[in-house]
Phi, psi and omega in degrees: 000123185261111185262349175092192181302145178246139178214168170239128187261117187258133173270111194251154180267329179217109188291332174295311177299328178288312180307309178304313179304309186288336175297326169299330177278002174099004181286147178229142177303135189233335179185174185108188180213109178295336169296335181255013176068033176214143183209137173260130181228152186218146177220104186060240181262005181270129177238137168229148180246138174252123185224112178263123175073016185254337182201168188274315193248162156302145177231136172282126190237129171243142179238093183297136177094000181234147166261186183295346179263014184058029177260141182296139180260140175302318183231140183195161182269128178304139176305330179290320179283335167298315185294318176299319177294324180288320177295318177300330186269001178086019175273131181279139176260116188279319163223134192248163166275140174299109179287350175270004182250178181223166178090204184300142183183162176210165171215161180232130166235178178233142167280175188299348174259011178078019172282121184283142182232122183252126168252106192238107182264128187256356177225000000 
């Protein structure tokens, strides 16, 4: 199963303090908008997202169709196909992608410990 680029989306209390902290660990801003309280940071192939006030828990995030540089891949498994495969394996979809559509879509599942996993396709 090809899930695409991986990142951890962190629920932060103060995005400016978090940005400064992760910069000390060698992360650099890669995308996002501090004025909107979200920022994507990268250290080599490690990607994290900092999100203030957008969700309750940290989230494991996969992006079908992208590599770790947010570049489009020529070939990838569509998010709706991934969702179907997981449903067939008995995994509960908490919020699903409309399987009759094409293009950008997402779905959310949880691992056995309640950790949210977002599969978010941008194209």
